[in-house]
C-alpha positions in Angstrom: 80.9 -26.9 23.4 78.4 -28.2 20.8 78.5 -30.7 18.0 76.0 -30.3 15.2 76.4 -33.9 14.1 74.2 -35.0 17.0 71.3 -32.7 16.2 68.1 -34.3 14.9 66.4 -37.6 15.3 68.2 -41.0 15.5 66.6 -44.5 15.5 68.2 -47.7 16.8 69.3 -49.8 13.8 68.1 -53.3 14.7 69.7 -55.0 11.6 73.2 -53.5 12.0 73.1 -54.1 15.8 72.0 -57.7 15.2 75.0 -58.3 13.0 77.2 -57.1 15.9 75.5 -59.5 18.3 75.8 -62.4 15.8 79.5 -61.9 15.4 80.1 -62.3 19.2 81.3 -65.9 19.9 81.3 -65.3 23.7 77.5 -64.8 23.9 75.4 -67.9 24.0 72.8 -68.3 21.1 69.9 -68.2 23.6 71.1 -64.8 24.9 71.7 -63.5 21.4 68.0 -64.0 20.5 66.9 -62.1 23.6 69.4 -59.3 23.0 68.3 -58.8 19.3 64.7 -58.4 20.5 65.7 -55.3 22.5 67.1 -53.2 19.6 65.4 -51.2 16.9 62.8 -49.6 19.3 64.8 -46.6 20.8 64.4 -43.2 19.1 66.5 -40.2 20.3 66.1 -36.6 19.4 69.1 -34.3 20.3 68.7 -30.6 20.7 71.5 -28.3 21.8 71.1 -29.2 25.5 68.8 -32.2 25.8 68.3 -35.7 24.5 64.6 -36.7 24.2 64.2 -40.5 24.1 61.3 -42.8 23.3 61.5 -46.6 24.0 58.4 -48.8 23.9 56.1 -45.8 24.7 58.2 -44.5 27.5 59.6 -41.0 27.1 62.5 -39.4 28.9 64.4 -36.1 28.6 67.9 -35.8 29.8 70.2 -32.8 29.8 73.7 -33.4 28.3 76.9 -31.6 27.5 79.6 -32.2 24.9 82.9 -32.7 26.7 85.1 -33.6 23.8 85.0 -34.2 20.1 87.2 -35.0 17.1 86.7 -35.7 13.4 84.9 -39.1 13.9 83.4 -39.0 17.4 82.0 -37.0 20.3 82.0 -37.6 24.1 79.0 -36.4 26.1 78.0 -36.5 29.7 74.3 -37.1 30.1 72.6 -36.2 33.4 69.9 -38.7 34.5 68.0 -38.2 37.7 68.1 -42.0 38.5 71.5 -43.1 37.4 73.3 -39.8 37.7 75.9 -38.5 35.2 77.0 -40.9 32.5 79.7 -40.6 29.8 78.8 -41.7 26.3 81.4 -41.9 23.5 79.5 -41.6 20.2 81.3 -42.8 17.0 80.0 -41.4 13.7 80.1 -43.3 10.4 78.3 -41.5 7.6 74.6 -41.3 8.3 74.8 -43.5 11.4 76.6 -43.7 14.7 77.4 -46.4 17.3 77.9 -46.5 21.0 79.5 -49.3 23.1 77.1 -51.2 25.4 79.4 -53.5 27.2 80.4 -56.3 24.8 78.4 -55.0 21.8 77.9 -51.8 19.8 74.4 -50.4 19.3 74.0 -48.6 16.0 71.7 -45.7 15.2 70.7 -44.3 11.9 69.6 -40.7 11.2 65.9 -40.2 10.4 65.0 -37.8 7.6 61.6 -36.8 8.9 60.6 -35.5 12.3 58.7 -37.7 14.6 55.6 -35.8 15.9 55.7 -37.6 19.3 59.3 -36.4 20.0 58.7 -32.7 19.4 
């Protein structure tokens, strides 16, 4: 099974994710600052079978498969040599998507141009 909505390059949306973090009343302000500093750096490029990621200069490539999909989301299993298989539920909203990371959602926006370092 495939899902063409994934294809292309996606960048972590620091502003939108920061709004999610700010809205949480159960996370102390000191931890919110630290959390916000982590987002906006991750770039993902999905092909039909692999996800290429770049975070702070570190590149990884993981195989994935689509296991379910509907009109607004897709579920994938990503195979990582360190952590093993992981399930991700990706929720699409226009030109962005979000995934759950514990208590918060990380948002990604689609990039229009191709990043040379992810090819």
